[in-house]
TORLO-893403 format. One record per residue (C-alpha): residue number from 1; x, y, z. Coordinates in steps of 0.5 Angstrom, whole numbers, always signed. Each point is the difference from the previous one (the first is absolute). Example, Ala and Ser with C-alpha at 12.3 -4.5 7.8 and 13.67 -1.06 7.14 Angstrom:
2
<pt pos="1" px="+25" py="-9" pz="+16"/>
<pt pos="2" px="+2" py="+7" pz="-2"/>
//
This chain:
219
<pt pos="1" px="+336" py="-111" pz="+263"/>
<pt pos="2" px="-4" py="-7" pz="-2"/>
<pt pos="3" px="+1" py="-5" pz="+5"/>
<pt pos="4" px="+1" py="-7" pz="-2"/>
<pt pos="5" px="-6" py="-5" pz="+1"/>
<pt pos="6" px="+0" py="-4" pz="+6"/>
<pt pos="7" px="-4" py="-7" pz="+0"/>
<pt pos="8" px="-3" py="+2" pz="+7"/>
<pt pos="9" px="-3" py="+7" pz="-1"/>
<pt pos="10" px="-6" py="-3" pz="-4"/>
<pt pos="11" px="-2" py="-5" pz="+5"/>
<pt pos="12" px="+2" py="+4" pz="+6"/>
<pt pos="13" px="-3" py="+6" pz="-2"/>
<pt pos="14" px="-7" py="-5" pz="-2"/>
<pt pos="15" px="-1" py="-2" pz="+8"/>
<pt pos="16" px="+2" py="+8" pz="+3"/>
<pt pos="17" px="-6" py="+4" pz="-3"/>
<pt pos="18" px="-2" py="+3" pz="+6"/>
<pt pos="19" px="+7" py="+4" pz="+0"/>
<pt pos="20" px="+1" py="+0" pz="-7"/>
<pt pos="21" px="-6" py="+2" pz="-4"/>
<pt pos="22" px="-1" py="-2" pz="-7"/>
<pt pos="23" px="-1" py="+5" pz="-6"/>
<pt pos="24" px="-7" py="-2" pz="-1"/>
<pt pos="25" px="-2" py="-1" pz="+7"/>
<pt pos="26" px="+3" py="+7" pz="+1"/>
<pt pos="27" px="-4" py="+4" pz="-5"/>
<pt pos="28" px="-6" py="-4" pz="+5"/>
<pt pos="29" px="+2" py="+4" pz="+5"/>
<pt pos="30" px="-1" py="+7" pz="-2"/>
<pt pos="31" px="-3" py="+5" pz="+5"/>
<pt pos="32" px="+1" py="-7" pz="+6"/>
<pt pos="33" px="+7" py="+0" pz="+1"/>
<pt pos="34" px="+0" py="+2" pz="+7"/>
<pt pos="35" px="-4" py="-6" pz="+1"/>
<pt pos="36" px="+6" py="-4" pz="-1"/>
<pt pos="37" px="+5" py="+3" pz="+6"/>
<pt pos="38" px="-2" py="-1" pz="+8"/>
<pt pos="39" px="+0" py="+7" pz="+1"/>
<pt pos="40" px="-4" py="+6" pz="-5"/>
<pt pos="41" px="+5" py="+5" pz="+1"/>
<pt pos="42" px="+3" py="+4" pz="-7"/>
<pt pos="43" px="+3" py="-4" pz="-6"/>
<pt pos="44" px="+7" py="+1" pz="-3"/>
<pt pos="45" px="+2" py="-4" pz="-7"/>
<pt pos="46" px="+7" py="-1" pz="-3"/>
<pt pos="47" px="+0" py="-1" pz="-8"/>
<pt pos="48" px="+5" py="-5" pz="-2"/>
<pt pos="49" px="+2" py="-3" pz="+7"/>
<pt pos="50" px="+5" py="-4" pz="-2"/>
<pt pos="51" px="+3" py="-5" pz="+5"/>
<pt pos="52" px="-4" py="+3" pz="+5"/>
<pt pos="53" px="+5" py="+3" pz="+5"/>
<pt pos="54" px="-2" py="+8" pz="+0"/>
<pt pos="55" px="-8" py="-2" pz="+1"/>
<pt pos="56" px="+1" py="-6" pz="+5"/>
<pt pos="57" px="+5" py="+5" pz="+5"/>
<pt pos="58" px="-6" py="+5" pz="-2"/>
<pt pos="59" px="-5" py="-3" pz="+3"/>
<pt pos="60" px="+4" py="-2" pz="+6"/>
<pt pos="61" px="+2" py="+6" pz="+2"/>
<pt pos="62" px="-7" py="+3" pz="-1"/>
<pt pos="63" px="-5" py="-5" pz="+3"/>
<pt pos="64" px="-5" py="+6" pz="+0"/>
<pt pos="65" px="+0" py="+0" pz="-9"/>
<pt pos="66" px="-3" py="-6" pz="-4"/>
<pt pos="67" px="+5" py="-1" pz="-6"/>
<pt pos="68" px="+0" py="-4" pz="-7"/>
<pt pos="69" px="+6" py="-2" pz="-4"/>
<pt pos="70" px="-3" py="+0" pz="-7"/>
<pt pos="71" px="+6" py="-4" pz="-4"/>
<pt pos="72" px="-1" py="-4" pz="-8"/>
<pt pos="73" px="+5" py="-4" pz="+0"/>
<pt pos="74" px="-2" py="-6" pz="+3"/>
<pt pos="75" px="+7" py="-3" pz="+4"/>
<pt pos="76" px="+1" py="+7" pz="+3"/>
<pt pos="77" px="-7" py="+1" pz="+3"/>
<pt pos="78" px="+1" py="-8" pz="+2"/>
<pt pos="79" px="+7" py="+2" pz="+3"/>
<pt pos="80" px="-3" py="+6" pz="+3"/>
<pt pos="81" px="-6" py="-3" pz="+4"/>
<pt pos="82" px="+3" py="-7" pz="+2"/>
<pt pos="83" px="+6" py="+5" pz="+3"/>
<pt pos="84" px="-4" py="+3" pz="+5"/>
<pt pos="85" px="-5" py="-6" pz="+0"/>
<pt pos="86" px="+6" py="-5" pz="+3"/>
<pt pos="87" px="+3" py="+7" pz="+4"/>
<pt pos="88" px="-7" py="+2" pz="+4"/>
<pt pos="89" px="-5" py="-4" pz="-4"/>
<pt pos="90" px="-6" py="+4" pz="-3"/>
<pt pos="91" px="+1" py="+7" pz="+3"/>
<pt pos="92" px="-7" py="+3" pz="+2"/>
<pt pos="93" px="+1" py="+6" pz="-4"/>
<pt pos="94" px="+3" py="-2" pz="-8"/>
<pt pos="95" px="-2" py="-4" pz="-5"/>
<pt pos="96" px="+2" py="+0" pz="-8"/>
<pt pos="97" px="-3" py="-1" pz="-6"/>
<pt pos="98" px="+4" py="-4" pz="-6"/>
<pt pos="99" px="-2" py="+5" pz="-5"/>
<pt pos="100" px="+1" py="+6" pz="-5"/>
<pt pos="101" px="+1" py="+7" pz="+3"/>
<pt pos="102" px="-3" py="+3" pz="-7"/>
<pt pos="103" px="-7" py="+2" pz="+2"/>
<pt pos="104" px="+0" py="+0" pz="+8"/>
<pt pos="105" px="-7" py="+3" pz="-1"/>
<pt pos="106" px="-2" py="-7" pz="-1"/>
<pt pos="107" px="+2" py="-2" pz="+6"/>
<pt pos="108" px="-3" py="+6" pz="+5"/>
<pt pos="109" px="-5" py="+5" pz="+0"/>
<pt pos="110" px="+2" py="+7" pz="+1"/>
<pt pos="111" px="+2" py="+2" pz="+7"/>
<pt pos="112" px="+1" py="-7" pz="+1"/>
<pt pos="113" px="+7" py="+0" pz="+1"/>
<pt pos="114" px="+4" py="+6" pz="+4"/>
<pt pos="115" px="+8" py="-1" pz="-3"/>
<pt pos="116" px="+3" py="-2" pz="-6"/>
<pt pos="117" px="+7" py="-3" pz="-1"/>
<pt pos="118" px="+4" py="-1" pz="-6"/>
<pt pos="119" px="+7" py="-2" pz="+2"/>
<pt pos="120" px="+6" py="-1" pz="-5"/>
<pt pos="121" px="-4" py="-1" pz="-6"/>
<pt pos="122" px="+3" py="-2" pz="-6"/>
<pt pos="123" px="+1" py="+7" pz="-4"/>
<pt pos="124" px="-2" py="-3" pz="-7"/>
<pt pos="125" px="+6" py="+5" pz="-2"/>
<pt pos="126" px="-2" py="+0" pz="-8"/>
<pt pos="127" px="-5" py="+6" pz="-2"/>
<pt pos="128" px="-3" py="-5" pz="-3"/>
<pt pos="129" px="-3" py="-4" pz="+6"/>
<pt pos="130" px="-1" py="+7" pz="+5"/>
<pt pos="131" px="-7" py="-2" pz="-1"/>
<pt pos="132" px="+2" py="-7" pz="+5"/>
<pt pos="133" px="+4" py="+5" pz="+6"/>
<pt pos="134" px="-5" py="+0" pz="+6"/>
<pt pos="135" px="+0" py="+7" pz="+0"/>
<pt pos="136" px="-2" py="+1" pz="-7"/>
<pt pos="137" px="-6" py="+4" pz="+0"/>
<pt pos="138" px="-6" py="-6" pz="-1"/>
<pt pos="139" px="+3" py="-3" pz="+6"/>
<pt pos="140" px="-1" py="+6" pz="+3"/>
<pt pos="141" px="-7" py="+1" pz="-2"/>
<pt pos="142" px="+0" py="-8" pz="+3"/>
<pt pos="143" px="+2" py="+3" pz="+8"/>
<pt pos="144" px="-4" py="+5" pz="+0"/>
<pt pos="145" px="-6" py="-4" pz="-1"/>
<pt pos="146" px="+1" py="-4" pz="+6"/>
<pt pos="147" px="+3" py="+5" pz="+5"/>
<pt pos="148" px="-4" py="+5" pz="+3"/>
<pt pos="149" px="+1" py="+7" pz="+0"/>
<pt pos="150" px="+7" py="+2" pz="+1"/>
<pt pos="151" px="+2" py="-7" pz="-1"/>
<pt pos="152" px="+7" py="-1" pz="+0"/>
<pt pos="153" px="+5" py="-4" pz="-4"/>
<pt pos="154" px="+8" py="-2" pz="+3"/>
<pt pos="155" px="+4" py="-1" pz="-5"/>
<pt pos="156" px="+8" py="-3" pz="+0"/>
<pt pos="157" px="+6" py="+0" pz="-5"/>
<pt pos="158" px="+5" py="-1" pz="-1"/>
<pt pos="159" px="+0" py="+2" pz="-7"/>
<pt pos="160" px="+2" py="+8" pz="-1"/>
<pt pos="161" px="-4" py="+1" pz="-7"/>
<pt pos="162" px="-7" py="-4" pz="+3"/>
<pt pos="163" px="+0" py="+5" pz="+7"/>
<pt pos="164" px="+1" py="+6" pz="-5"/>
<pt pos="165" px="-5" py="-3" pz="-5"/>
<pt pos="166" px="-5" py="-2" pz="+6"/>
<pt pos="167" px="+1" py="+7" pz="+3"/>
<pt pos="168" px="-2" py="+4" pz="-7"/>
<pt pos="169" px="-6" py="-6" pz="-1"/>
<pt pos="170" px="-2" py="+1" pz="+8"/>
<pt pos="171" px="-1" py="+8" pz="-3"/>
<pt pos="172" px="-3" py="+0" pz="-6"/>
<pt pos="173" px="-6" py="-5" pz="+2"/>
<pt pos="174" px="-1" py="+5" pz="+6"/>
<pt pos="175" px="+4" py="-4" pz="+6"/>
<pt pos="176" px="+3" py="+5" pz="+5"/>
<pt pos="177" px="+6" py="-1" pz="+5"/>
<pt pos="178" px="+4" py="+5" pz="+5"/>
<pt pos="179" px="+7" py="+0" pz="+1"/>
<pt pos="180" px="+0" py="-5" pz="+5"/>
<pt pos="181" px="-3" py="-5" pz="-4"/>
<pt pos="182" px="+5" py="-2" pz="-4"/>
<pt pos="183" px="+8" py="-1" pz="+0"/>
<pt pos="184" px="+5" py="-2" pz="-5"/>
<pt pos="185" px="+4" py="-4" pz="+5"/>
<pt pos="186" px="-5" py="-2" pz="+6"/>
<pt pos="187" px="+5" py="-4" pz="+3"/>
<pt pos="188" px="+5" py="+6" pz="+1"/>
<pt pos="189" px="-6" py="+4" pz="+4"/>
<pt pos="190" px="-1" py="-2" pz="+7"/>
<pt pos="191" px="-6" py="+3" pz="+1"/>
<pt pos="192" px="-3" py="-3" pz="-7"/>
<pt pos="193" px="+2" py="-7" pz="+1"/>
<pt pos="194" px="-3" py="-1" pz="+7"/>
<pt pos="195" px="-4" py="-5" pz="+0"/>
<pt pos="196" px="+1" py="-2" pz="-7"/>
<pt pos="197" px="+0" py="-8" pz="-1"/>
<pt pos="198" px="+4" py="-2" pz="-6"/>
<pt pos="199" px="-1" py="-5" pz="-6"/>
<pt pos="200" px="+4" py="-6" pz="-2"/>
<pt pos="201" px="+3" py="+5" pz="-6"/>
<pt pos="202" px="+0" py="+6" pz="+5"/>
<pt pos="203" px="+6" py="-5" pz="+3"/>
<pt pos="204" px="+3" py="-1" pz="-6"/>
<pt pos="205" px="+1" py="+7" pz="-2"/>
<pt pos="206" px="+1" py="+3" pz="+6"/>
<pt pos="207" px="+6" py="-5" pz="+1"/>
<pt pos="208" px="+3" py="+2" pz="-7"/>
<pt pos="209" px="+0" py="+8" pz="+2"/>
<pt pos="210" px="-6" py="+1" pz="-4"/>
<pt pos="211" px="-4" py="+6" pz="+2"/>
<pt pos="212" px="-8" py="-3" pz="+2"/>
<pt pos="213" px="-4" py="+6" pz="-4"/>
<pt pos="214" px="-8" py="+1" pz="+4"/>
<pt pos="215" px="-6" py="+4" pz="-1"/>
<pt pos="216" px="-7" py="+0" pz="+5"/>
<pt pos="217" px="-4" py="+3" pz="-5"/>
<pt pos="218" px="-8" py="+1" pz="+1"/>
<pt pos="219" px="-6" py="+2" pz="-5"/>
//
């Protein structure tokens, strides 16, 4: 969903480039992201972080992991970053990239990040738009280029078709998962939902009684 522009967003982002790193500057950090954080520890990236509820709460819940939220919409990334900044200031283990998640290898070196999250991505339901889906083979190739061997991609959606498409796409590409690594109704399984951090969309769809689908796959 495209958010209506906020007049405060651009100047706020320009004033907080220590928290939200613009695309051009982010590409120059390729290979040296650990220097952006207080501690050297595993880096996890969410592609399409929206208003930032998931990535902020993950950073708060797991201080032993560094997090980066990537978002292409100016208003969304500004809302996300300002929300976290106003709540707790600059978290030592959270940064944002204001940029396109297509081609993550332009931002990160092989093995520089340990896990990628894809949460409620646009399903692009029309066949002619298949290549825009974040689990299409060209995107999977990009993820493989930055993750270590056996690196993980964690995927959540409310869209049954995108869930099934993604299972097949992972398998065709050569990614693997075990029976415990996917769910067709995440919140109906107490074992699988334990420790789950909800996104804004996840809360919205749960309130409507829709099941949440999840896959954790590795290369």
